[in-house]
Structures are given as structure tokens and as C-alpha cells.
TIRO-2110 file (N, C-alpha, C; in Angstrom, 1 decimal):
// TIRO-2110
-40.5, 0.7, 7.7, N, 1, A
-39.5, 0.3, 6.8, CA, 1, A
-40.1, -0.8, 5.8, C, 1, A
-40.0, -0.6, 4.6, N, 2, A
-40.6, -1.4, 3.6, CA, 2, A
-39.8, -2.7, 3.4, C, 2, A
-40.4, -3.7, 2.7, N, 3, A
-39.7, -5.0, 2.5, CA, 3, A
-38.5, -4.8, 1.6, C, 3, A
-38.6, -3.9, 0.6, N, 4, A
-37.5, -3.6, -0.3, CA, 4, A
-36.3, -2.9, 0.5, C, 4, A
-36.6, -2.0, 1.4, N, 5, A
-35.6, -1.3, 2.2, CA, 5, A
-34.9, -2.3, 3.1, C, 5, A
-35.6, -3.2, 3.7, N, 6, A
-35.0, -4.2, 4.7, CA, 6, A
-34.2, -5.2, 3.9, C, 6, A
-34.6, -5.5, 2.7, N, 7, A
-33.8, -6.5, 1.9, CA, 7, A
-32.5, -5.8, 1.5, C, 7, A
-32.5, -4.5, 1.1, N, 8, A
-31.3, -3.8, 0.7, CA, 8, A
-30.4, -3.6, 1.9, C, 8, A
-30.9, -3.4, 3.1, N, 9, A
-30.1, -3.3, 4.3, CA, 9, A
-29.4, -4.6, 4.6, C, 9, A
-30.1, -5.7, 4.5, N, 10, A
-29.5, -7.0, 4.7, CA, 10, A
-28.4, -7.3, 3.7, C, 10, A
-28.7, -7.0, 2.4, N, 11, A
-27.7, -7.1, 1.3, CA, 11, A
-26.5, -6.2, 1.6, C, 11, A
-26.7, -5.0, 2.0, N, 12, A
-25.6, -4.1, 2.3, CA, 12, A
-24.7, -4.7, 3.5, C, 12, A
-25.3, -5.2, 4.5, N, 13, A
-24.6, -5.8, 5.6, CA, 13, A
-23.7, -7.0, 5.2, C, 13, A
-24.3, -7.8, 4.3, N, 14, A
-23.5, -9.0, 3.8, CA, 14, A
-22.4, -8.5, 2.9, C, 14, A
-22.6, -7.6, 2.0, N, 15, A
-21.5, -7.1, 1.1, CA, 15, A
-20.4, -6.4, 1.9, C, 15, A
-20.8, -5.6, 2.8, N, 16, A
-19.7, -4.9, 3.6, CA, 16, A
-19.0, -5.9, 4.5, C, 16, A
-19.6, -6.8, 5.1, N, 17, A
-18.9, -7.8, 5.9, CA, 17, A
-18.0, -8.6, 5.0, C, 17, A
-18.4, -9.0, 3.8, N, 18, A
-17.5, -9.8, 2.9, CA, 18, A
-16.3, -8.9, 2.5, C, 18, A
-16.5, -7.7, 2.2, N, 19, A
-15.4, -6.8, 1.8, CA, 19, A
-14.4, -6.6, 3.0, C, 19, A
-14.9, -6.4, 4.2, N, 20, A
-14.0, -6.2, 5.4, CA, 20, A
-13.3, -7.5, 5.6, C, 20, A
-13.9, -8.6, 5.5, N, 21, A
-13.2, -9.9, 5.8, CA, 21, A
-12.1, -10.1, 4.7, C, 21, A
-12.4, -9.8, 3.5, N, 22, A
-11.3, -9.9, 2.5, CA, 22, A
-10.2, -8.9, 2.8, C, 22, A
-10.4, -7.7, 3.2, N, 23, A
-9.4, -6.8, 3.5, CA, 23, A
-8.5, -7.2, 4.7, C, 23, A
-9.2, -7.8, 5.7, N, 24, A
-8.5, -8.3, 6.9, CA, 24, A
-7.6, -9.5, 6.5, C, 24, A
-8.1, -10.4, 5.7, N, 25, A
-7.3, -11.5, 5.3, CA, 25, A
-6.1, -11.1, 4.5, C, 25, A
-6.3, -10.2, 3.6, N, 26, A
-5.2, -9.6, 2.8, CA, 26, A
-4.2, -9.0, 3.7, C, 26, A
-4.6, -8.2, 4.6, N, 27, A
-3.7, -7.5, 5.5, CA, 27, A
-2.9, -8.5, 6.4, C, 27, A
-3.5, -9.5, 6.9, N, 28, A
-2.8, -10.5, 7.7, CA, 28, A
-1.7, -11.2, 6.8, C, 28, A
-2.1, -11.5, 5.6, N, 29, A
-1.1, -12.1, 4.7, CA, 29, A
0.0, -11.2, 4.4, C, 29, A
-0.2, -9.9, 4.2, N, 30, A
0.9, -9.0, 3.7, CA, 30, A
1.7, -8.5, 4.9, C, 30, A
1.1, -8.1, 6.0, N, 31, A
1.8, -7.4, 7.1, CA, 31, A
1.7, -8.0, 8.4, C, 31, A
0.8, -8.9, 8.7, N, 32, A
0.7, -9.5, 10.0, CA, 32, A
-0.6, -9.1, 10.7, C, 32, A
-0.8, -9.6, 11.9, N, 33, A
-2.1, -9.4, 12.6, CA, 33, A
-2.2, -8.0, 13.2, C, 33, A
-1.1, -7.3, 13.4, N, 34, A
-1.1, -6.0, 14.0, CA, 34, A
-1.9, -5.0, 13.2, C, 34, A
-1.9, -5.1, 11.9, N, 35, A
-2.5, -4.1, 11.0, CA, 35, A
-4.0, -4.4, 10.9, C, 35, A
-4.5, -5.5, 11.2, N, 36, A
-5.9, -5.9, 11.1, CA, 36, A
-6.8, -4.9, 11.9, C, 36, A
-6.3, -4.6, 13.1, N, 37, A
-7.1, -3.7, 14.0, CA, 37, A
-7.3, -2.4, 13.4, C, 37, A
-6.3, -2.0, 12.5, N, 38, A
-6.4, -0.7, 11.9, CA, 38, A
-7.5, -0.6, 10.8, C, 38, A
-8.0, -1.7, 10.3, N, 39, A
-9.0, -1.7, 9.2, CA, 39, A
-10.4, -1.7, 9.8, C, 39, A
-10.6, -1.9, 11.1, N, 40, A
-11.9, -2.0, 11.6, CA, 40, A
-12.7, -0.6, 11.4, C, 40, A
-12.0, 0.5, 11.5, N, 41, A
-12.8, 1.8, 11.2, CA, 41, A
-13.2, 1.9, 9.8, C, 41, A
-12.6, 1.2, 8.9, N, 42, A
-13.0, 1.2, 7.5, CA, 42, A
-14.4, 0.6, 7.3, C, 42, A
-14.7, -0.3, 8.1, N, 43, A
-16.1, -1.0, 8.0, CA, 43, A
-17.1, 0.1, 8.2, C, 43, A
-17.0, 1.0, 9.1, N, 44, A
-17.9, 2.0, 9.3, CA, 44, A
-18.0, 3.0, 8.1, C, 44, A
-16.9, 3.3, 7.6, N, 45, A
-16.9, 4.2, 6.4, CA, 45, A
-17.5, 3.6, 5.2, C, 45, A
-17.2, 2.3, 5.0, N, 46, A
-17.8, 1.6, 3.9, CA, 46, A
-19.3, 1.5, 4.0, C, 46, A
-19.7, 1.2, 5.3, N, 47, A
-21.2, 1.1, 5.5, CA, 47, A
-21.9, 2.4, 5.3, C, 47, A
-21.3, 3.5, 5.7, N, 48, A
-21.9, 4.8, 5.5, CA, 48, A
-22.0, 5.2, 4.0, C, 48, A
-20.9, 4.9, 3.2, N, 49, A
-20.9, 5.1, 1.8, CA, 49, A
-21.9, 4.3, 1.1, C, 49, A
-22.0, 3.0, 1.5, N, 50, A
-22.9, 2.1, 0.8, CA, 50, A
-24.4, 2.5, 1.2, C, 50, A
-24.7, 2.9, 2.4, N, 51, A
-26.0, 3.3, 2.7, CA, 51, A
-26.4, 4.6, 2.0, C, 51, A
-25.4, 5.4, 1.7, N, 52, A
-25.7, 6.6, 0.9, CA, 52, A
-26.1, 6.3, -0.5, C, 52, A
-25.3, 5.4, -1.1, N, 53, A
-25.5, 5.0, -2.5, CA, 53, A
-26.7, 4.1, -2.7, C, 53, A
-26.8, 3.1, -1.9, N, 54, A
-27.9, 2.1, -2.1, CA, 54, A
-29.2, 2.5, -1.5, C, 54, A
-29.2, 3.2, -0.4, N, 55, A
-30.5, 3.5, 0.3, CA, 55, A
-30.8, 5.0, 0.2, C, 55, A
-29.9, 5.8, -0.3, N, 56, A
-30.2, 7.2, -0.5, CA, 56, A
-30.2, 8.0, 0.8, C, 56, A
-29.5, 7.5, 1.8, N, 57, A
-29.4, 8.2, 3.1, CA, 57, A
-28.5, 9.4, 2.9, C, 57, A
-28.8, 10.5, 3.7, N, 58, A
-28.0, 11.7, 3.7, CA, 58, A
-26.9, 11.6, 4.7, C, 58, A
-25.7, 11.9, 4.2, N, 59, A
-24.5, 11.9, 5.1, CA, 59, A
-24.3, 13.3, 5.6, C, 59, A
-24.2, 13.5, 6.9, N, 60, A
-24.0, 14.8, 7.5, CA, 60, A
-22.5, 15.2, 7.5, C, 60, A
-22.3, 16.5, 7.7, N, 61, A
-20.9, 17.0, 7.7, CA, 61, A
-20.1, 16.3, 8.9, C, 61, A
-20.8, 16.1, 10.0, N, 62, A
-20.1, 15.5, 11.1, CA, 62, A
-19.6, 14.1, 10.8, C, 62, A
-20.4, 13.3, 10.0, N, 63, A
-20.1, 12.0, 9.6, CA, 63, A
-18.9, 12.0, 8.7, C, 63, A
-18.8, 13.0, 7.8, N, 64, A
-17.7, 13.1, 6.8, CA, 64, A
-16.4, 13.5, 7.6, C, 64, A
-16.5, 14.5, 8.5, N, 65, A
-15.4, 14.9, 9.3, CA, 65, A
-14.9, 13.7, 10.2, C, 65, A
-15.8, 13.0, 10.8, N, 66, A
-15.4, 11.9, 11.6, CA, 66, A
-14.7, 10.8, 10.8, C, 66, A
-15.3, 10.5, 9.6, N, 67, A
-14.6, 9.6, 8.7, CA, 67, A
-13.2, 10.0, 8.3, C, 67, A
-13.1, 11.3, 8.0, N, 68, A
-11.8, 11.8, 7.6, CA, 68, A
-10.8, 11.7, 8.7, C, 68, A
-11.2, 11.9, 10.0, N, 69, A
-10.3, 11.8, 11.1, CA, 69, A
-9.9, 10.3, 11.3, C, 69, A
-10.8, 9.4, 11.1, N, 70, A
-10.5, 8.0, 11.2, CA, 70, A
-9.5, 7.6, 10.2, C, 70, A
-9.7, 8.0, 8.9, N, 71, A
-8.8, 7.6, 7.9, CA, 71, A
-7.4, 8.2, 8.2, C, 71, A
-7.3, 9.5, 8.6, N, 72, A
-6.0, 10.1, 8.9, CA, 72, A
-5.3, 9.3, 10.0, C, 72, A
-6.1, 9.0, 11.1, N, 73, A
-5.5, 8.2, 12.2, CA, 73, A
-5.0, 6.8, 11.7, C, 73, A
-5.8, 6.2, 10.9, N, 74, A
-5.4, 4.9, 10.3, CA, 74, A
-4.1, 5.0, 9.6, C, 74, A
-3.9, 6.0, 8.7, N, 75, A
-2.7, 6.0, 8.0, CA, 75, A
-1.5, 6.5, 8.8, C, 75, A
-1.8, 7.3, 9.9, N, 76, A
-0.7, 7.7, 10.8, CA, 76, A
-0.1, 6.5, 11.5, C, 76, A
-1.0, 5.6, 11.9, N, 77, A
-0.5, 4.4, 12.6, CA, 77, A
0.2, 3.5, 11.6, C, 77, A
-0.3, 3.3, 10.4, N, 78, A
0.4, 2.5, 9.4, CA, 78, A
1.7, 3.1, 9.0, C, 78, A
1.8, 4.4, 8.9, N, 79, A
3.1, 5.1, 8.6, CA, 79, A
4.1, 4.8, 9.7, C, 79, A
3.6, 5.0, 11.0, N, 80, A
4.5, 4.7, 12.1, CA, 80, A
5.0, 3.3, 12.2, C, 80, A
4.1, 2.3, 11.9, N, 81, A
4.5, 0.9, 11.9, CA, 81, A
5.5, 0.6, 10.8, C, 81, A
5.3, 1.2, 9.6, N, 82, A
6.3, 1.0, 8.5, CA, 82, A
7.7, 1.6, 8.9, C, 82, A
7.7, 2.7, 9.5, N, 83, A
9.0, 3.3, 9.9, CA, 83, A
9.6, 2.5, 11.0, C, 83, A
8.8, 1.9, 11.9, N, 84, A
9.4, 1.0, 12.9, CA, 84, A
9.9, -0.2, 12.3, C, 84, A
9.3, -0.8, 11.3, N, 85, A
9.8, -2.0, 10.6, CA, 85, A
11.1, -1.7, 9.9, C, 85, A
11.2, -0.5, 9.3, N, 86, A
12.4, -0.1, 8.6, CA, 86, A
13.6, 0.0, 9.6, C, 86, A
13.3, 0.6, 10.7, N, 87, A
14.3, 0.8, 11.8, CA, 87, A
14.8, -0.6, 12.3, C, 87, A
13.8, -1.5, 12.5, N, 88, A
14.2, -2.8, 13.0, CA, 88, A
15.0, -3.6, 12.0, C, 88, A
14.7, -3.5, 10.7, N, 89, A
15.4, -4.2, 9.6, CA, 89, A
16.8, -3.6, 9.6, C, 89, A
17.0, -2.3, 9.7, N, 90, A
18.3, -1.8, 9.6, CA, 90, A
19.2, -2.1, 10.8, C, 90, A
18.6, -2.2, 12.0, N, 91, A
19.3, -2.6, 13.2, CA, 91, A
19.7, -4.1, 13.1, C, 91, A
18.8, -4.9, 12.5, N, 92, A
19.2, -6.4, 12.3, CA, 92, A
20.3, -6.5, 11.4, C, 92, A
20.3, -5.7, 10.3, N, 93, A
21.4, -5.8, 9.3, CA, 93, A
22.7, -5.3, 10.0, C, 93, A
22.7, -4.2, 10.8, N, 94, A
23.9, -3.8, 11.5, CA, 94, A
24.4, -4.8, 12.4, C, 94, A
23.5, -5.6, 13.1, N, 95, A
23.9, -6.6, 14.0, CA, 95, A
24.6, -7.8, 13.3, C, 95, A
24.0, -8.1, 12.1, N, 96, A
24.6, -9.1, 11.3, CA, 96, A
26.0, -8.7, 10.8, C, 96, A
26.2, -7.4, 10.4, N, 97, A
27.5, -7.0, 10.0, CA, 97, A
28.5, -7.0, 11.1, C, 97, A
28.1, -6.6, 12.3, N, 98, A
29.1, -6.6, 13.4, CA, 98, A
29.4, -8.0, 13.8, C, 98, A
28.5, -9.0, 13.7, N, 99, A
28.8, -10.4, 14.0, CA, 99, A
29.8, -10.9, 13.0, C, 99, A
29.5, -10.6, 11.7, N, 100, A
30.4, -11.0, 10.6, CA, 100, A
31.8, -10.5, 10.8, C, 100, A
31.9, -9.2, 11.2, N, 101, A
33.2, -8.6, 11.4, CA, 101, A
34.0, -9.2, 12.5, C, 101, A
33.3, -9.5, 13.6, N, 102, A
33.9, -10.1, 14.8, CA, 102, A
34.3, -11.5, 14.5, C, 102, A
33.6, -12.2, 13.8, N, 103, A
34.0, -13.6, 13.5, CA, 103, A
35.2, -13.6, 12.5, C, 103, A
35.3, -12.7, 11.6, N, 104, A
36.5, -12.6, 10.8, CA, 104, A
37.7, -12.3, 11.6, C, 104, A
37.5, -11.4, 12.6, N, 105, A
38.6, -11.1, 13.5, CA, 105, A
39.1, -12.3, 14.3, C, 105, A
38.2, -13.2, 14.7, N, 106, A
38.5, -14.4, 15.5, CA, 106, A
39.3, -15.4, 14.6, C, 106, A
38.9, -15.4, 13.3, N, 107, A
39.6, -16.4, 12.4, CA, 107, A
41.0, -15.9, 12.1, C, 107, A
41.2, -14.6, 12.1, N, 108, A
42.5, -14.1, 11.7, CA, 108, A
43.5, -14.3, 12.9, C, 108, A
43.0, -14.3, 14.1, N, 109, A
43.8, -14.5, 15.3, CA, 109, A
44.3, -15.9, 15.3, C, 109, A
END
């Protein structure tokens, strides 16, 4: 490995780590800590893409398929969590409505 190649590898590691840290911070701020674990597979995909562009490495079909499965799994979990959040919000609203109705009934009596 030449000096230029090792310098690019170090630079790639720093850049990918910074990007992943930014995405994790953004995710915690927007959705909470549950979603941060879902972004860890993206670090592998970003590293593979960066090594292909910066170092000229060849990406095999197996790597592409594995990355695609990881992204599909990531978005399936995120989709499920968003549906769970919607269901919880609607049940909380229903509970507030029933409490409000019951308290009105007590006042009338």
C-alpha cells in the first residue's frame, strides 16, 4: 500500500465517521434514540461507496445486493415505527376524548 493510498484511506475513515455522527445526531434530535441503531448499516454502505469513488475499488454484485437488503430492512423498520407512533398518538387522543366526555358527564350530574 502506498503512502497516497493510506492517506486516502485515513481521510475516508474520518469523513465517513463524521457523516455518520452527523446523521445519528440528527436522528436523535428528530425521532429519538430508537432510530439511531437503524443508521449503523448506512456506515458500511457509505464506506463502500466512498472506497469505490476515492480509491477505485471494485464493488461486487454480492456487496450491492447485501447493501440493498440492508437499506430495505432499514426502511421497513422505520416504516413500522412510524405506524406504531401513529397508532399510539391516535389512542392517546381517544383516551383524552373519553376523559373529556366523562368529566363533562360528572359536571352535569
